[in-house]
N, C-alpha and C positions, 0 to 999 in steps of 0.2 A: 422214798417220798410217797405222798398220798396221791390217789387218783385225782383229787381236786386240784392239787398242785400241778401234776403232769398234764392234765387236761387244759389248764389255763396256759401253761407254757406252749403246748401244741397250738392252741387257739391263736395266741399272739404271734407265734412263728408263722403259721399259715397266712395270717392277715398281712404280716410284713412281707412275706414272699410274694403275695398277690400284688403288693404295691411296689414291687421291683427291688426289694432289699435282698442282699445275699445273706442268708441266715445260717448261723451255727447255733445249736441248742442242746442242752443237756437232757435230751430224751432220745429213746432208741432210733427213731427214723432220721435223725440229723447227725451231722458231724459235730463232735463235742468241741466246745470252745476251749481255747488255751487258758491256762491258769493265769490269774492276775495277782500282783503283789508278791511280797516275800513269802507268804504262806501258800501261794498258788491256788487261791480260791477260784473255782469254776463258776462263771456266771450262768444263769439259766439260759440266757439268750445274748448272743453277740451278733449284731447286724451291721452290715456296711452297704452304703449306697453312694456311689461316687466318692466324694471326700468326706461324707458324713458317716458317723459311727454311733451306734447305740449299744449300751450295756444295760440289760434289763434283768432284774432279780425278782422272782416271784416267791412270795412267802404266804404261809397261812399264819394266822395270828400267833400260833405257838412255835413257829420255826424261825423267827427273826434272830439273826446273828449280827449284832452291831459291829463287830470287828470286820466281818465280811462286807457289810454295807459301806463301812468307812474305806476299805480298800478299793471297792468299785467306784465310789464317789471321787476319791483322790485320783485314781487312774483316769477317769473321764476328765477331771479338771486339768490334768497335765497334757491332754491331747487337744489339738487345735479345734477340730470340729466334732468332738464327742460329747454325748450327753448320757447321764445315768438316770434310770427310771426304776423306782421301787413299786411293785404291784402287790397288794395284799388281797388274797382271794379267800373266800370262806366256803365251806361245803354247802351245797344246796340243802335247804330245809325240806324235810320230807313230810 
């Protein structure tokens, strides 16, 4: 993954942690989230706060995987207090 991608995942993860969410993230300093769906897709961020749950996938414009997004969206829709969020980040222009 790109630095742009990983930096965005870390930024969102730190922000959620500060707001009291228990965060798992697919970057080195966090516990890796469990796979979702029959293909075991790993979301970039899985966060829990009380009964609420968030699945967050961060992409750059050229890394979007519609099958993965569908699996995350379906998983969130089948859980009572879960939401799915898709974030698209772009490299900073120099």
